Backbone bond lengths (Angstrom), bond angles and torsions (degrees), N, CA, C in turn:
res aa  C-N    CA-C-N  psi(-1)  N-CA   C-N-CA  omega(-1)  CA-C   N-CA-C  phi
1 M - - - 1.444 - - 1.523 110.52 -
2 K 1.303 113.72 132.89 1.459 121.47 -177.91 1.569 108.93 -85.65
3 H 1.378 112.51 133.56 1.445 118.88 173.39 1.507 111.95 -74.89
4 Q 1.344 117.91 125.70 1.434 119.36 175.11 1.538 111.65 -82.95
5 I 1.314 114.82 132.62 1.465 117.02 -175.95 1.511 109.22 -75.53
6 T 1.332 119.28 130.60 1.419 124.40 -178.61 1.500 108.95 -108.49
7 K 1.406 117.05 170.28 1.423 119.22 175.46 1.519 111.53 -64.30
8 E 1.348 114.98 -32.70 1.456 120.52 179.32 1.533 107.51 -62.26
9 D 1.298 117.37 -40.87 1.493 119.23 178.32 1.519 110.18 -61.66
10 L 1.309 115.08 -43.58 1.496 119.46 179.48 1.513 111.59 -61.85
11 V 1.255 118.39 -39.07 1.480 123.75 -177.89 1.548 107.42 -68.85
12 R 1.367 118.12 -43.14 1.449 121.52 172.75 1.526 112.52 -55.31
13 E 1.342 115.32 -42.94 1.486 120.54 179.59 1.545 106.87 -65.70
14 I 1.236 120.11 -44.30 1.436 122.44 -172.20 1.606 109.36 -66.37
15 Y 1.307 115.12 -36.67 1.460 119.65 -179.58 1.552 113.45 -92.08
16 G 1.338 113.42 9.71 1.521 117.50 174.73 1.540 112.94 74.21
17 E 1.293 119.68 24.02 1.429 124.08 -176.96 1.521 111.22 -101.63
18 A 1.285 121.21 -5.67 1.472 123.23 -175.07 1.500 105.45 -87.29
19 N 1.382 112.63 145.60 1.488 117.81 178.50 1.550 107.25 -79.13
20 Y 1.330 111.36 176.42 1.517 117.10 -176.37 1.520 111.69 -59.40
21 L 1.335 119.81 -46.46 1.439 118.61 179.49 1.499 115.14 -62.17
22 E 1.336 115.29 -37.47 1.491 120.15 179.30 1.513 107.36 -67.28
23 K 1.276 119.49 -40.85 1.498 122.47 -179.57 1.543 107.54 -61.01
24 M 1.280 118.03 -48.47 1.466 120.49 178.52 1.478 112.76 -58.70
25 A 1.358 118.02 -42.70 1.478 122.54 -179.06 1.487 108.46 -64.43
26 I 1.313 118.84 -42.12 1.500 122.47 179.83 1.512 111.45 -65.90
27 Q 1.304 114.96 -41.47 1.516 119.68 -179.78 1.584 106.75 -60.83
28 K 1.302 114.82 -50.23 1.477 121.06 178.22 1.517 112.02 -56.39
29 A 1.316 115.22 -48.06 1.476 120.49 -179.20 1.518 111.12 -63.21
30 K 1.296 118.24 -40.42 1.549 122.90 178.39 1.503 109.34 -59.01
31 H 1.319 118.51 -35.89 1.484 122.06 -174.18 1.582 108.46 -80.03
32 S 1.330 117.43 -27.89 1.439 121.42 -173.66 1.542 115.94 -105.49
33 N 1.329 115.39 -11.47 1.424 120.99 -175.46 1.520 110.56 -129.85
34 S 1.295 119.30 110.05 1.462 119.88 -175.87 1.557 112.05 -68.11
35 Q 1.351 115.94 -28.33 1.490 117.51 -179.95 1.532 109.56 -68.38
36 I 1.262 114.89 -43.32 1.556 121.16 177.57 1.493 110.13 -60.06
37 K 1.345 115.92 -45.09 1.469 120.05 178.35 1.527 109.86 -60.51
38 E 1.326 117.58 -46.43 1.451 122.41 -178.43 1.541 110.08 -63.13
39 D 1.353 117.39 -45.16 1.453 121.92 175.23 1.570 111.20 -56.91
40 Y 1.307 113.70 -49.46 1.486 118.79 -178.14 1.587 109.24 -58.51
41 N 1.316 116.11 -47.64 1.456 116.65 -179.55 1.504 114.76 -66.71
42 S 1.325 119.34 -32.98 1.463 121.59 170.36 1.520 114.70 -64.72
43 L 1.310 115.61 -42.83 1.469 119.30 177.35 1.531 111.19 -65.85
44 K 1.312 118.71 -41.71 1.449 126.34 179.80 1.581 108.65 -60.76
45 K 1.348 114.43 -43.71 1.455 116.21 175.37 1.458 115.23 -65.12
46 A 1.342 118.96 -38.47 1.391 123.64 176.33 1.504 113.00 -60.90
47 Q 1.387 111.57 -39.65 1.545 115.20 178.31 1.532 110.82 -66.82
48 E 1.314 117.06 -38.32 1.446 119.06 177.93 1.603 110.52 -63.53
49 L 1.372 115.03 -43.23 1.443 117.17 177.57 1.561 113.31 -62.62
50 L 1.299 114.87 -41.88 1.446 119.49 176.46 1.552 113.89 -58.55
51 D 1.324 110.09 -43.37 1.522 114.77 178.81 1.519 112.46 -63.43
52 A 1.333 116.44 -25.24 1.411 120.36 -178.68 1.544 117.18 -82.89
53 V 1.355 112.18 -11.04 1.504 118.88 -178.14 1.546 110.91 -71.80
54 N 1.324 114.24 135.49 1.444 119.09 175.48 1.491 107.81 -84.78
55 L 1.326 116.18 114.52 1.502 119.80 -177.31 1.480 112.22 -99.53
56 Q 1.331 120.57 18.23 1.446 123.44 177.57 1.529 109.29 -95.07
57 P 1.347 118.00 130.52 1.461 120.48 179.17 1.588 108.47 -66.05
58 P 1.320 115.36 154.48 1.459 118.76 173.66 1.571 113.03 -59.58
59 S 1.211 116.32 152.59 1.494 121.22 -174.32 1.526 110.92 -60.20
60 F 1.383 119.97 -35.23 1.441 121.03 178.47 1.511 111.78 -63.78
61 V 1.357 120.21 -31.03 1.419 118.88 175.67 1.547 113.94 -68.38
62 I 1.284 112.41 -44.22 1.469 118.48 174.44 1.554 112.23 -54.82
63 Q 1.351 113.19 -48.30 1.457 119.17 -179.31 1.573 110.05 -63.11
64 N 1.306 120.26 -37.94 1.449 122.17 177.98 1.564 112.04 -65.11
65 I 1.290 114.84 -35.68 1.454 120.70 176.08 1.468 111.20 -65.90
66 L 1.349 117.63 -45.77 1.464 125.30 177.36 1.515 112.74 -59.75
67 N 1.329 113.66 -44.98 1.441 120.38 -179.82 1.560 108.20 -63.72
68 Y 1.315 117.93 -47.12 1.433 121.00 177.60 1.519 112.56 -57.09
69 S 1.313 111.78 -44.79 1.481 117.18 178.94 1.568 112.45 -56.98
70 K 1.305 112.18 -44.33 1.485 119.14 -178.72 1.528 110.23 -64.49
71 S 1.311 117.94 -42.50 1.455 122.73 -179.96 1.509 110.27 -66.65
72 S 1.323 118.40 -36.06 1.451 120.66 -179.63 1.467 110.12 -71.81
73 E 1.336 118.10 -36.38 1.436 121.21 178.47 1.565 111.98 -61.14
74 F 1.291 117.15 -41.79 1.427 122.76 179.17 1.603 107.75 -62.96
75 E 1.321 115.16 -45.62 1.468 117.50 -176.10 1.552 110.10 -63.55
76 T 1.377 117.48 -33.97 1.436 120.75 -178.62 1.597 108.86 -72.26
77 E 1.299 115.93 -40.61 1.497 118.62 177.79 1.521 112.50 -65.83
78 A 1.385 116.81 -40.24 1.448 119.82 -178.36 1.491 113.58 -73.80
79 G 1.319 117.76 -22.99 1.463 121.03 -172.97 1.396 114.16 -86.45
């Protein structure tokens, strides 16, 4: 029975989590199936866009958290 390539398989390949046999099957499928190739390219592009996202909060958010933490500390000590 042939394993059908899923989008989850493609994601594992993109993130380097597929084993050797899976990689070979995906490579073969990309060459013989235009839908799999299109899905792979879309997922690869999505990975590249996610990697480019800045996941650090703005400095004012960090400062607000620090300020809140300081004010909570005083309330605990005074109480």
